[in-house]
PAKEPA-325626 format. One line per 3 residues: number of its first residue (from 1); their letters; for each residue z, x, y of N, C-alpha, C. Coordinates in steps of 0.1 Angstrom, whole numbers. Each point is the difference from the previous one (the first is absolute). Layout:
NUM> A> Z,X,Y,Z,X,Y,Z,X,Y | ...;
! end
This chain:
1> MKV> 851,122,-950,5,-14,-1,-11,-9,6 | -4,-11,-7,-9,-9,5,7,-12,6 | -5,-4,12,7,-10,8,-8,-13,-3;
4> NLT> 8,-11,-3,-6,-13,-3,-2,-8,12 | -12,-1,5,-3,-8,12,-14,-6,-1 | -2,-11,8,-13,-6,0,-5,0,14;
7> PPA> -9,10,3,-5,2,14,-10,-11,4 | -2,-2,13,-11,-10,4,-13,6,-4 | -10,-9,0,-14,3,-4,-5,12,9;
10> GVL> 3,-1,12,-5,11,9,5,14,-3 | 12,1,-5,6,13,-4,-8,5,-13 | -2,-10,-9,-7,4,-12,-14,4,3;
13> DIL> -6,-6,10,-14,4,4,0,14,6 | 10,3,8,0,14,6,2,10,-11 | 9,-2,-10,2,10,-10,-13,1,-9;
16> KKF> -6,-11,-2,-13,1,-9,-11,7,7 | -2,-2,13,-11,7,7,3,15,1 | 13,4,3,3,14,1,-2,7,-14;
19> KKA> 4,-7,-10,-1,6,-14,-15,2,-3 | -8,-10,3,-14,1,-3,-7,11,8 | 5,3,12,-6,10,8,7,14,-3;
22> KYE> 9,0,-9,6,12,-5,9,7,11 | 6,-9,8,10,5,10,14,-3,-6 | 10,8,4,14,-3,-3,5,-11,10;
25> IYI> 8,-9,-5,5,-10,8,14,-4,-5 | 10,-1,9,14,-3,-5,6,-11,10 | 8,-9,-6,8,-9,8,12,7,5;
28> VGG> 3,-1,13,12,8,5,8,-9,10 | 11,5,4,8,-6,11,10,-11,-5 | 4,-8,9,10,-10,-2,-3,-10,-11;
31> VVR> -13,-3,-2,-3,-9,-11,3,5,-14 | 0,13,-2,4,6,-12,15,-1,-2 | 7,3,10,15,-1,0,3,-15,-3;
34> DAL> -6,-9,7,3,-14,-3,-3,-5,-14 | -11,5,-5,-4,-3,-14,10,5,-10 | 5,12,3,11,5,-9,13,-7,1;
37> LNK> 2,-7,12,12,-7,2,-2,-15,-3 | -12,-4,-5,-3,-14,-3,1,-9,12 | -4,5,12,0,-8,12,-14,-5,3;
40> PLY> -2,-10,8,-13,-4,4,-8,11,6 | -13,0,-3,-9,10,5,-9,-5,11 | -1,8,11,-8,-4,11,-11,10,4;
43> DWD> 4,10,7,-10,10,5,-3,10,-10 | -13,1,-4,-5,9,-10,-7,12,7 | 6,12,-3,-6,13,6,-4,9,-11;
46> FTT> -10,8,3,-6,9,-10,-2,14,6 | -1,10,-9,-4,13,4,-10,5,-9 | -9,8,5,-12,4,-8,-4,14,4;
49> NAT> -8,7,-9,-6,12,4,-14,-2,7 | -4,-12,1,-13,-3,7,3,1,15 | -10,5,8,1,0,14,-2,-14,6;
52> PEE> 4,-2,12,-3,-13,7,-15,-4,-1 | -9,10,2,-14,-3,0,-4,-5,-14 | 5,7,-11,-3,-4,-13,6,-14,-4;
55> ILK> 12,-3,6,6,-13,-3,-9,-11,6 | -5,3,12,-8,-10,7,-14,-3,-7 | -4,10,-8,-12,-2,-8,2,-10,-11;
58> LFP> 13,1,-5,4,-10,-11,3,-14,6 | 5,0,13,4,-12,6,-6,0,14 | -13,-3,2,-7,0,13,7,-10,10;
61> EGF> 7,-10,-5,6,-9,9,14,5,5 | 4,11,-5,13,6,5,-1,5,14 | 12,3,6,0,5,13,9,12,1;
64> YDN> -5,10,8,7,13,1,-1,5,15 | 11,0,7,0,5,13,13,8,4 | 4,8,-10,13,8,3,-2,14,-5;
67> KFG> 10,8,4,-1,14,-4,8,3,-13 | 6,-10,-6,9,2,-11,-7,-2,-14 | -13,-3,1,-8,-1,-13,2,-14,-7;
70> TVG> 4,-10,8,3,-13,-6,-12,-10,2 | -5,-5,-11,-11,-10,1,6,-14,-3 | -2,-10,8,5,-13,-3,-10,-9,-6;
73> IKN> 4,-8,-10,-9,-9,-6,6,-14,0 | -6,-10,6,6,-13,0,2,-6,-14 | 12,-7,-1,3,-6,-13,1,-15,1;
76> EEG> 3,-6,-11,0,-15,-1,11,-6,9 | 10,7,4,11,-6,7,-1,4,15 | -10,7,4,-1,3,14,5,14,4;
79> RPY> 10,5,-8,5,14,3,-9,9,-7 | -4,11,7,-10,10,-7,7,8,-10 | -8,4,-10,4,10,-9,-3,13,7;
82> EIT> 9,10,-1,-1,13,7,-2,11,-11 | -11,7,2,-3,11,-9,-1,13,8 | 9,10,-4,1,12,8,-3,12,-8;
85> TFR> -8,9,6,-4,12,-7,12,9,-2 | 1,7,-12,11,10,-1,0,8,12 | 12,3,5,1,9,12,12,8,0;
88> TEE> 0,11,7,11,9,3,2,0,15 | 12,3,4,4,-1,15,7,13,3 | -3,5,12,7,13,5,6,-2,13;
91> NYT> 12,6,2,7,1,13,2,-14,7 | 12,-3,4,3,-12,8,8,4,12 | -7,5,10,7,6,11,7,-11,9;
94> DNR> -5,-13,-2,5,-11,8,9,-9,-8 | 3,4,-12,8,-8,-10,-5,-14,-2 | -13,-1,2,-6,-13,-1,-14,0,-8;
97> HPD> -8,10,4,-14,1,-5,-3,14,-6 | -7,1,-10,-4,13,-5,-10,6,10 | 1,13,2,-9,7,8,-14,2,-6;
100> KIS> 0,0,-13,-12,2,-8,0,-8,-13 | -11,-8,-2,-1,-7,-13,-12,5,-7 | 1,3,-13,-11,5,-8,-1,-9,-13;
103> WGN> -12,-2,-4,-2,-7,-13,6,9,-11 | 8,-7,-9,6,7,-11,-9,0,-12 | 4,7,-11,-8,0,-12,6,-7,-12;
106> TLE> 13,-2,1,7,-5,-11,10,-11,4 | 4,-9,-9,10,-10,2,13,6,3 | 3,11,-7,13,6,2,2,5,15;
109> EDL> -11,5,6,1,4,14,3,-11,9 | -7,-12,-3,2,-12,8,14,-5,-1 | 6,-1,-12,13,-6,-2,11,9,6;
112> KRR> -3,13,0,10,10,6,3,-3,14 | -9,-6,8,2,-2,14,7,-13,3 | 2,-8,-10,6,-13,2,15,0,3;
115> DFT> 6,-10,5,13,0,5,11,0,-10 | 1,-10,-9,11,-1,-9,-6,-1,-15 | 9,5,-9,-5,0,-14,-4,-13,-5;
118> INA> 7,-11,4,-4,-13,-5,-13,-5,6 | -5,7,10,-14,-3,6,-10,10,-4 | 4,9,-9,-9,11,-4,-4,-2,-15;
121> IAL> -1,-12,-4,-4,-3,-14,-14,-6,1 | -9,4,-9,-14,-5,0,-3,-7,-14 | -9,-9,1,-5,-6,-13,-15,3,-1;
124> NNK> -4,5,-12,-14,2,-2,-7,-13,-4 | -13,1,-3,-7,-13,-3,3,-6,-13 | 9,6,-8,6,-7,-12,14,-5,3;
127> FEA> 4,1,13,13,-4,4,12,8,-6 | -3,13,-2,10,9,-5,6,7,12 | 13,1,0,7,6,11,-1,16,0;
130> IDP> -3,5,11,0,15,2,11,2,10 | 10,8,-4,13,0,8,5,15,0 | -6,8,8,4,14,0,14,3,7;
133> YNG> 5,-10,7,13,3,7,11,-9,-5 | -2,-6,-12,11,-7,-7,4,-12,9 | -9,-7,6,3,-12,8,5,-11,-9;
136> QAD> -5,-1,-12,5,-11,-9,15,1,-3 | 5,12,-1,14,3,-2,8,-5,12 | -6,3,12,7,-4,12,0,-15,2;
139> LKN> -11,-7,-4,-1,-14,0,11,-6,-9 | 2,6,-12,10,-5,-9,14,2,5 | 2,11,7,13,3,6,2,-5,14;
142> KLI> -10,-7,5,1,-6,13,3,10,11 | -9,10,1,2,11,9,-12,2,9 | 2,3,12,-11,4,9,1,16,2;
145> RCV> -10,7,-5,0,14,0,-13,6,5 | 0,9,9,-12,6,5,-7,8,-10 | -14,0,1,-8,9,-8,2,14,5;
148> GNP> 5,9,-8,2,14,4,11,2,10 | -1,8,10,10,3,10,1,-11,10 | 11,-7,1,0,-12,10,-1,5,14;
151> NDR> 4,12,4,-1,5,14,-15,1,3 | -8,4,-10,-15,2,2,-6,-14,2 | 4,-10,-8,-6,-13,0,4,-7,14;
154> FGE> 12,2,4,4,-7,13,-6,8,12 | -3,13,-2,-6,7,11,-15,-4,1 | -6,-4,-11,-14,-5,0,-1,-13,8;
157> DAL> 9,-9,-2,0,-13,6,14,-5,1 | 6,1,12,14,-4,2,3,-15,-3 | -11,-8,1,3,-14,-3,3,-2,-15;
160> RMM> -2,10,-8,3,-2,-15,15,-1,-1 | 8,5,9,15,-2,-1,3,-15,1 | -6,-7,10,2,-15,1,-6,-7,-12;
163> RAV> -11,5,-6,-6,-6,-11,10,1,-12 | 6,11,-2,10,2,-11,11,-11,1 | 5,-2,12,10,-10,2,-5,-14,-2;
166> RIA> -12,-3,5,-6,-13,-2,-3,-3,-14 | -6,9,-8,-3,-3,-14,13,-1,-8 | 10,7,4,13,-1,-7,6,-14,2;
169> AQL> -2,-6,13,5,-13,3,-9,-11,-7 | -12,3,-1,-9,-10,-7,3,-1,-15 | 2,12,-6,2,0,-15,14,0,-4;
172> GFT> 10,2,9,14,1,-4,3,13,-7 | -7,11,5,1,13,-6,10,8,9 | 4,12,-5,7,9,9,-8,13,2;
175> IEP> 3,7,11,-7,12,3,7,12,-7 | -7,8,-8,7,10,-7,5,11,10 | 11,7,-3,8,8,9,-9,10,8;
178> TTL> -8,8,-7,-8,10,7,-9,-6,10 | -6,-11,-3,-9,-7,9,8,-6,12 | 11,-5,-3,9,-6,11,4,11,9;
181> QAI> 4,11,-5,5,12,8,-12,5,9 | -12,-1,-5,-11,5,8,-3,-10,11 | 2,-13,-2,-2,-10,10,11,3,11;
184> QAN> 12,2,-4,11,3,10,-4,13,8 | -6,10,-6,-3,12,7,-12,-1,9 | -9,-10,-3,-12,-1,7,-1,-13,8;
187> ASK> 11,-7,2,0,-13,6,-6,1,14 | 2,10,8,-5,1,14,-15,0,0 | -6,4,-11,-15,1,1,-7,-14,1;
190> IRH> 8,-11,-2,-5,-13,1,-5,-2,14 | 5,8,10,-4,-2,14,-15,3,2 | -6,7,-10,-14,3,1,-9,-11,-4;
193> ISA> 6,-11,-6,-8,-11,-5,-1,-11,11 | -12,-6,0,-2,-10,11,9,-12,-2 | 3,-6,11,9,-12,0,-7,-11,-8;
196> ERI> -13,-1,-1,-6,-11,-7,2,2,-15 | 0,12,-5,2,3,-14,15,-3,-4 | 9,4,9,14,-2,-3,3,-15,0;
199> HDE> -6,-7,10,1,-15,1,-4,-6,-14 | -12,4,-5,-4,-6,-13,9,3,-11 | 5,12,-1,9,3,-12,13,-7,2;
202> LLK> 5,-1,12,13,-6,2,-1,-15,-3 | -11,-7,3,-1,-14,-3,-2,-2,-15 | -7,9,-7,-1,0,-14,13,1,-7;
205> LMA> 8,9,6,14,2,-5,8,-13,1 | -1,-6,12,7,-12,3,-4,-12,-9 | -13,1,-4,-6,-11,-9,3,2,-15;
208> SPY> 7,12,-3,2,3,-14,11,-8,-6 | 2,0,-13,11,-7,-6,14,5,3 | 1,12,5,13,6,3,0,7,14;
211> PAD> -2,-8,10,-1,5,14,13,7,4 | 12,-6,-3,13,6,4,2,14,-6 | -2,1,-13,1,13,-6,-10,10,5;
214> GYL> -12,-6,3,-11,9,6,5,5,14 | 6,-8,8,4,5,13,12,10,-2 | 9,-2,-10,10,9,-2,-5,14,-4;
217> LLH> -11,0,-8,-7,12,-3,-5,7,13 | -6,-8,9,-5,6,12,12,6,8 | 11,-7,0,12,4,8,6,13,-6;
220> NSG> 1,0,-14,7,11,-6,-9,13,-1 | -13,-2,1,-10,11,-1,-2,7,14 | 4,-7,10,-2,5,14,-13,-6,6;
223> LGA> -8,-7,-7,-11,-7,5,4,-11,10 | 11,-7,-3,4,-11,8,3,5,14 | 6,12,2,3,5,13,-13,2,8;
226> EIL> -11,3,-7,-13,3,7,-7,-13,3 | 0,-10,-9,-8,-12,1,7,-11,8 | 13,-2,-3,8,-10,6,13,6,5;
229> PEM> -1,9,10,12,7,4,11,-9,6 | -5,-12,5,10,-9,6,10,-5,-10 | -4,-1,-13,8,-5,-10,11,10,-4;
232> EAT> -2,13,2,9,10,-5,14,-1,7 | 0,-3,13,13,-1,7,8,-12,-5 | -6,-10,-6,8,-12,-4,9,3,-12;
235> FVV> -2,10,-7,9,3,-12,13,5,4 | 2,3,12,13,5,5,7,-10,9 | -6,-12,1,5,-11,9,8,-9,-9;
238> EQK> 13,0,2,9,-9,-8,0,-14,5 | 2,-9,-9,0,-15,3,13,-6,-4 | 6,6,-11,13,-6,-5,11,0,10;
241> SPG> 5,-12,3,11,-1,10,7,-13,-2 | 12,-2,6,7,-13,-1,-8,-11,5 | 0,-11,-8,-7,-12,3,-15,0,-2;
244> RHH> -5,11,-6,-14,1,-2,-3,-1,-16 | -12,-5,-4,-2,-2,-14,-7,13,-6 | -5,9,8,-8,11,-5,8,9,-9;
247> IFD> -6,6,-10,6,9,-9,-7,13,-1 | -11,2,8,-8,12,0,-2,5,14 | -3,13,1,-5,5,13,-13,-6,3;
250> VGT> -5,1,12,-13,-7,4,-12,4,-9 | -1,13,-2,-11,5,-8,0,-5,-15 | 11,1,-6,1,-5,-14,-2,-15,0;
253> HSV> 6,-8,9,-2,-14,1,-15,-3,1 | -7,7,9,-14,-2,2,-8,2,-13 | 3,10,-7,-7,3,-13,3,-12,-10;
256> EAL> 12,-4,0,4,-11,-9,-7,-13,4 | -1,-2,13,-7,-12,5,-14,0,-5 | -7,12,1,-13,1,-5,-1,-3,-15;
259> RHC> 10,5,-7,0,-2,-15,0,-15,-3 | 7,-8,8,1,-14,-2,-10,-9,7 | -9,6,7,-10,-8,7,-10,-5,-10;
262> QSP> -2,-13,0,-9,-6,-10,-14,-1,4 | -3,3,13,-14,-1,4,-8,12,-6 | -12,-3,-5,-9,11,-5,-7,7,11;
265> DPI> 1,-5,12,-8,6,12,6,13,4 | -8,11,1,5,13,3,5,1,15 | -6,-8,9,5,0,14,14,-6,1;
268> TRL> 1,-11,-8,14,-6,0,10,9,-6 | -4,6,-11,10,10,-6,4,11,9 | -10,6,7,3,11,9,9,-6,12;
271> ATL> -3,-12,5,8,-6,10,14,-2,-5 | 2,-3,-12,13,-2,-6,7,13,-1 | -7,11,-3,7,13,0,5,4,13;
274> IHD> -8,-2,11,4,5,13,6,-10,9 | 3,-12,-5,4,-11,9,13,3,8 | 8,9,-5,13,4,6,0,14,6;
277> VGK> -12,6,2,-1,13,4,6,2,14 | 0,-11,8,6,1,14,15,1,0 | 6,-2,-11,15,1,-1,5,14,3;
280> SKT> -8,10,-2,4,14,3,2,2,15 | -6,-9,8,1,2,15,9,-11,6 | 4,-10,-8,8,-11,6,14,-1,-6;
283> QRI> 4,10,-8,13,-1,-7,11,1,11 | 10,-9,-1,12,1,9,12,-3,-9 | 11,8,2,12,-1,-8,11,-5,10;
286> LAT> 5,-13,-2,10,-6,8,13,6,-3 | 10,-3,9,14,5,-1,6,-5,-13 | -5,-12,-5,6,-5,-12,-6,6,-13;
289> GTI> -10,9,2,-6,7,-11,-13,-8,-5 | -2,-11,6,-12,-8,-3,-13,7,5 | -10,1,-8,-13,6,4,-10,-11,4;
292> TFY> -6,2,12,-10,-10,4,-14,7,2 | -10,-8,0,-14,5,2,-7,-10,9 | 5,-4,11,-6,-10,8,-14,3,4;
295> NHE> -9,-10,-1,-14,2,3,-8,11,-7 | 6,3,-12,-7,10,-8,-14,-4,-4 | -3,-13,-1,-13,-4,-4,-10,3,11;
298> MES> 4,0,12,-10,3,11,-3,15,0 | 10,8,-2,-2,15,-1,-8,3,-13 | 2,-7,-11,-8,2,-12,-14,-3,3;
301> AKI> -3,-11,7,-14,-4,3,-7,11,8 | 7,6,10,-6,10,8,-4,12,-9 | 9,3,-10,-3,11,-9,-11,-4,-9;
304> AVK> -1,-12,-4,-11,-5,-9,-13,2,7 | -1,-3,13,-12,2,8,-4,15,-1 | 9,9,2,-3,14,-1,-5,4,-14;
307> IAD> 6,-5,-10,-4,3,-14,-14,-5,-2 | -3,-12,4,-13,-6,-2,-11,7,7 | 3,5,13,-10,7,7,-2,14,-6;
310> RLR> 11,7,-4,-1,13,-6,-8,0,-13 | 2,-11,-8,-7,0,-13,-13,-8,0 | -5,-3,12,-13,-6,2,-1,-14,-7;
313> FSN> 10,-8,2,-1,-14,-5,-11,-7,6 | -6,-9,-7,-10,-9,7,8,-10,9 | -7,-6,9,6,-10,9,8,-11,-8;
316> AEK> -6,-5,-10,6,-10,-8,12,5,-7 | -1,12,-6,12,6,-7,11,2,10 | -3,5,12,10,3,10,7,-12,4;
319> DKF> -8,-11,3,6,-12,5,10,-6,-10 | -4,0,-12,9,-6,-11,12,9,-1 | -2,13,-1,11,9,-2,11,-1,11;
322> VRL> -5,0,12,10,-1,11,7,-13,1 | -8,-11,-2,6,-13,0,11,-1,-10 | -2,4,-13,10,-1,-10,13,8,3;
325> VRW> -2,12,6,11,8,4,8,-7,12 | -8,-4,10,6,-5,12,9,-13,-3 | -5,-9,-8,6,-13,-2,8,-1,-13;
328> HQF> 3,11,-7,7,-2,-13,14,-5,2 | 6,1,12,14,-3,2,1,-15,4 | -8,-8,-6,1,-14,4,12,-7,-6;
331> TVD> 4,-11,8,12,-7,-4,-3,-11,-10 | 7,-1,-11,-1,-10,-10,11,-10,2 | -2,-11,6,11,-9,3,-5,-15,-1;
334> ERQ> 6,-8,-8,-4,-14,-2,0,-8,13 | 8,5,10,1,-7,13,-11,3,10 | -9,9,-4,-11,3,9,-9,-12,3;
337> TDS> -5,0,12,-9,-11,4,-14,3,-5 | -8,-10,-1,-14,2,-3,-7,9,9 | 3,-1,13,-6,9,10,3,15,-3;
340> AIR> 13,3,-4,3,13,-3,-7,6,-12 | -2,-9,-10,-8,4,-12,-15,2,4 | -5,-8,9,-14,1,4,-2,13,7;
343> RFI> 10,4,9,-1,13,7,0,11,-10 | 8,-1,-10,0,11,-11,-13,1,-7 | -6,-11,-3,-13,0,-7,-11,6,9;
346> KNV> 1,-3,13,-10,5,10,2,15,1 | 12,5,1,3,14,1,-5,8,-12 | 3,-5,-12,-3,7,-12,-15,-2,-4;
349> GLE> -6,-11,3,-13,-3,-4,0,-8,-13 | -6,-12,1,0,-9,-12,-4,7,-13 | -10,9,2,-6,7,-12,10,10,-6;
352> NID> 10,4,8,10,10,-5,13,-6,-4 | 2,-13,0,13,-6,-3,5,4,-14 | -9,-1,-10,5,3,-14,4,15,-1;
355> DMI> -7,9,7,4,14,-1,12,2,8 | 2,-7,11,13,1,8,12,-4,-9 | -2,-11,-7,11,-4,-9,2,10,-11;
358> ALR> -10,6,-5,1,10,-11,8,12,6 | -3,4,12,7,11,7,15,-4,1 | 2,-12,5,14,-4,2,8,0,-13;
361> VGD> -6,-5,-11,7,-1,-13,3,15,-4 | -10,9,1,2,14,-4,11,6,9 | 1,-4,13,10,5,9,14,-4,-5;
364> RLG> 1,-13,-4,13,-5,-5,4,7,-13 | -9,0,-9,3,6,-13,3,15,1 | -7,6,9,2,15,2,13,3,7;
367> GGA> 6,-10,5,13,2,7,12,-5,-9 | -3,-5,-12,10,-4,-9,3,-14,0 | -8,-9,6,2,-14,1,-4,-6,-14;
370> RAT> 3,-13,-1,-4,-7,-12,-15,-3,-1 | -5,-3,-12,-14,-1,-1,-6,-13,7 | 9,-10,1,-5,-13,5,9,-4,12;
373> SWR> -5,-7,9,7,-5,11,-5,-14,3 | 9,-10,0,-4,-14,2,-5,-1,15 | 5,7,9,-4,0,14,-15,4,1;
376> LEE> -3,11,-7,-14,5,0,-9,-10,-6 | 4,-6,-11,-9,-10,-6,-2,-12,9 | 10,-4,7,-1,-11,9,-9,4,12;
379> YKA> 1,12,4,-8,5,11,-15,0,-4 | -3,4,-12,-13,0,-5,-6,-14,0 | 8,-9,-4,-4,-14,0,-2,-5,14;
382> RIL> 8,4,10,-2,-4,13,-13,6,6 | -3,12,-4,-12,6,5,-12,-8,-5 | 0,-4,-12,-11,-8,-5,-1,-14,7;
385> EVQ> 11,-6,3,1,-13,7,-6,2,14 | 5,10,7,-4,2,14,-15,3,1 | -6,6,-10,-14,3,0,-9,-12,0;
388> KQP> 6,-12,-3,-8,-12,0,-3,-4,15 | 8,5,9,-2,-3,14,-9,11,6 | -8,-4,11,-10,10,6,8,12,7;
391> FSI> -7,11,0,6,12,6,-7,3,13 | -12,-7,3,-7,2,12,-8,-12,3 | -6,-1,12,-8,-12,3,-12,-2,-9;
394> PDL> -7,10,-5,-11,-3,-9,5,-6,-13 | 13,0,-4,5,-6,-12,2,-15,2 | -1,-5,12,2,-14,2,-11,-8,-6;
397> KIS> 4,-13,-4,-10,-8,-7,-9,-8,10 | 1,4,13,-10,-5,9,-6,12,8 | -11,-2,6,-7,11,7,-2,-4,15;
400> GKD> -6,10,7,-4,-3,14,-10,-11,1 | -8,-2,-10,-10,-11,1,7,-13,0 | 11,-1,-8,8,-13,0,6,-2,13;
403> VME> 5,10,6,7,-1,14,-11,-5,10 | -12,6,0,-10,-4,10,-4,-15,-2 | -1,-4,-13,-4,-14,-3,11,-10,4;
406> LKN> 12,3,-3,11,-9,2,4,-1,15 | -1,12,7,4,0,14,-12,-1,9 | -12,-1,-6,-12,-1,8,-2,11,11;
409> ITP> 2,12,-5,-1,11,9,-11,10,-5 | -4,9,8,-10,10,-3,7,13,-4 | -8,9,-6,6,13,-4,7,7,12;
412> GPM> 11,6,-2,7,7,11,15,2,-3 | 7,5,10,14,4,-2,9,-12,-5 | -3,-12,4,8,-12,-3,0,-2,-16;
415> VGK> -11,3,-6,0,-1,-15,11,8,-6 | 0,13,4,10,9,-5,14,-4,3 | 2,-5,12,14,-5,4,5,-11,-9;
418> YLQ> -9,-10,-3,3,-11,-9,4,5,-14 | -9,9,-5,3,6,-13,13,7,-1 | 3,8,11,13,7,1,12,-10,0;
421> MIF> -2,-11,7,11,-10,0,2,-6,-14 | -11,-3,-7,1,-5,-14,7,10,-9 | -4,12,2,6,11,-9,15,1,2;
424> EEV> 4,-1,13,14,1,3,8,-12,-6 | -7,-12,-1,7,-11,-6,1,2,-15 | -10,6,-6,1,3,-14,11,10,-3;
427> EKG> 1,10,8,11,10,-1,14,-7,0 | 0,-11,8,13,-7,0,2,-10,-11 | -10,-1,-9,2,-8,-12,-10,-11,-2;
430> LVN> -10,-2,9,-10,-10,-2,-9,4,-12 | -3,-10,-9,-7,3,-12,-15,3,3 | -5,11,-6,-13,4,3,-10,-7,-9;
433> ERE> -2,-13,4,-10,-9,-6,-9,-6,10 | -12,-1,-3,-10,-4,10,3,-12,8 | 4,-11,-6,2,-13,7,13,1,8;
436> VLL> 10,8,-5,12,1,8,-3,8,12 | -8,11,-1,-3,8,12,-8,-8,10 | -9,-8,-5,-9,-8,10,9,-10,7;
439> DKL> 9,-6,-7,9,-10,7,8,7,11 | 5,12,-4,8,7,10,-8,5,12 | -13,4,-3,-9,4,11,-2,-11,9;
442> TEL> -1,-13,-5,-2,-11,9,11,-2,10 | 12,4,-4,11,-2,9,1,11,11 | -5,11,-3,1,12,9,-8,-1,12;
445> QL> 5,4,11,-7,1,13,2,13,7 | -10,5,6,1,12,8,2,-4,15;
! end
């Protein structure tokens, strides 16, 4: 089968040079899968019978500094084209890396070591598909299936189990039964994988079109208990009780909240998933039968810190993640003062407000509430209005220089005290306009 596609000029140049030098060269990897699915094409990868040294003779500007036989060549968009020599791999005693890598002789040997059938399709220089493992049939049937024995594939690299789930969530595919059973049988091997690699796969999963279904796959395959064990306990925590709006247990509610979270940001989506994780420790059942979870957001924030540290979040990721979880239980009330809304904005962070709202909407919809709430819409309008006022002294329309000139004083503590007094007046309602602030400053005395 010939695949209809128009590669970038750089790809055509690579194919032309290898053909002229009489080397075999094939397009492989996710770009082939995406071409067959008529999706946008990004990263172009190749495999060849030429050794890295021979590749560098064709492309002297290329770079090669790894043991996997991959030569990188810069392309028009800044991402390198990667050309890897055919290879075979032997023994994976750590469930992460091959003990021995050897250059292979044929394309078939190279495709045999790949993870899934849909990723084991190659295109020759005429763009004809070479598909020894029937990956095209699995693409048509929307199935994730391992190449060969799935126990062997997951034993070679345990992260492939997470990749199966992530690709399924990205494409809207299902994992075929034998492969899924192998994930369930090998789930504990994910402990051999570094936190950094798990972090990357988890955030890719959260960024996919179907993050809620992806998490359910993690949960049902046993990977969830290994990666986010804190979530597992929430599926047996009941919320339905007299006087409460909830219709699901905590775990199911959390998954549905994720399903309805409109933010595309993976950190926000993960925060939405675990926002109620603290309810497993704070549940109380009153004599009336009513179930309460007082201060669960604080407990959830503590757990969020542990998750962020365990999965090696960056400082920025951790800060946002924990803030969203800690403050998700904010009050939406038209009677709130401007000062209360300002405190909320400071706690959440101005840059996180939209994502906080997205989490809150997902939380409501995931609990069975209506899609719209006039109170929430009013609250959003109030947030915008309050933002017009300064949040700190540097936001004032006057500066220390203005204070020194007007009060005829030199730099020192008095300047800061005057600015603090002006800021307090603004917090009480004084308009943050230069002339108004200067007039008020004239009246103030220390």
